[in-house]
C-alpha positions, 0 to 999 in steps of 0.5 A: 503521554507523547502523541502518536505520529500522524500518518495520512492515507490518500485513497479510496473507500472499500465498503467491504472493509478489507482494502482502501481507506478502511484497511489503511486506518486499521493498519495505522492504528494497530501500529501505534500511529494516528491515521487520517484520510483523504478520500479519493473515491467511494466504491460499492465493494465486497469480497467478490466484486466492485459494483460501482465507483463514485469519485468526488470532484478533484477540487474537493479531494484537494480541499480535504488534503489541504485541510488536513495539512493545515492542522496536523503534523503529518509524519508520513503518508501513502497514496492508494486508489487515485482513480482519475487524471484529475484527482491525481493532478489535484493531489500532486499539485498540493503535495508538490507545495506541501510535502515535507514527509516520506510518501509511499505511492501504492499505484493501485490499478485493479482490484483483487476481483479484477475491477479497474480502479484507475481510469485508462487515461490516468496511467500517464498522470500517475507516471508523470505526477506521482512517481516524482513525489514518491519516496517509495513506490510499491507496484505488483507485477502488473502495475510495474509492467504498466508503469514501466512499459517493460515486461517483468517475467522473472528475477532477471527483469527486476533491475531493468523494470525498477531502473525505469521506475527510478528514472521516472522519479521514484526515489525507491521501488519495492517490486512485490513478487506475489504475482510472479509466474508459478515456478519462477525463480522469485518464488523459490518453491514455497516463497514470495520474493519482493525486491527493494530497489534503490538508485545505484544498488543491486536489487535487495531480495526479500523472501517470505514464505508463501502462505496457502490462502486466497484471503488476500483482499487489501494486501497491497493497501495494508503493506503500503500503510504499514510502511508509512506507519513505520516510517512515521514512527521513525524507522528508515526505509529498509527497516520500515519495509521489513517490519511492514512485510512481517506485519502483513505476513502475520495478518495473512496467516491469521486471516479470518476468511470472511466473505464468499470471495477474496477475504481480508487479512487480519489487521487486528492481530497485534491487538488479539495477541496482546489480549491473549497474553492478558487473558493468559496472565489473568488465568495464571494469577 
C-alpha cells in the first residue's frame, strides 16, 4: 500500500479539541494524509474562553521543525497560531532553508472567543517573515485588515487588500468572507463569499451558503489544514481550495454543538458517512 502523504501543521494546541493542532490533525487524517505537528503554544481553552497560554522557547519550536523535516517527506504544510515574534523568526528561519513544499499560512490573531493569540509586537514579524514564505495566506476580514493596513468593508476593497498582501510576498491570498458586514454584497443574502486572489488576475469569487450555526470554533484552522492536505495529495491550489471549502461546509452542517459557547465543526463527517453506508449495506444483506 502506498503511504499517505505527510502533511505538517505548525500551530498551537487547543485543549478543547476544536481548533489548533487538534483540529488540524483530525482534518488531515480524515482527508487521507499523515499529519505531523510542531507545537508553538499550549492553550488552556474550551468553547467559551482561553484562560491561559504557555509558549515554549523559540529554539525548541525550531528543533521540533528541524527534527520532523530531517526524517519525513513533507508534501505540504500549514501554519496557524505562531504567538510571538521570536517563534515566527525561528519557524521562518528553518523554512527559508528547508521548504520545498507548498505552505498555507493561516495568520491566526484572535480566538473565536476574542482572546489574542498573537502578541502585538509579532504582527510585523508575521508580515515580514511569514508572508514571503506563503504559497497561500488565508486571512479573515480582521486579519486581512491588520496585515494589509487597509480597510476591508466590502467586495470593492478585495482587490486592493489582496494586492497589498501579494506585494508583501504571499503567492496567493484567500480572503474569507465570514466576517464581512451583514448585508454586504459579499453575503448575497444567504451566502458567504470567499475570494481567491492571484497575481495579475481578478479576484475569483467563491460563494457558499451561509449556515445557521454558532458552532464555528476552529473553522479557519480546519480550512487551512484541509487545503494543505489536499495539496499534499496532489491537487493544484484552486482545486484544493474548492475541495477544502466543501469539506468545511459539511463539517459545519453536521456539527455536534458541543460546549457552552462556540462549538467545533464535525471533522469526522467523512468517516461517519462511510460507517453509515456500511451499516446500510449490512442491513440490506
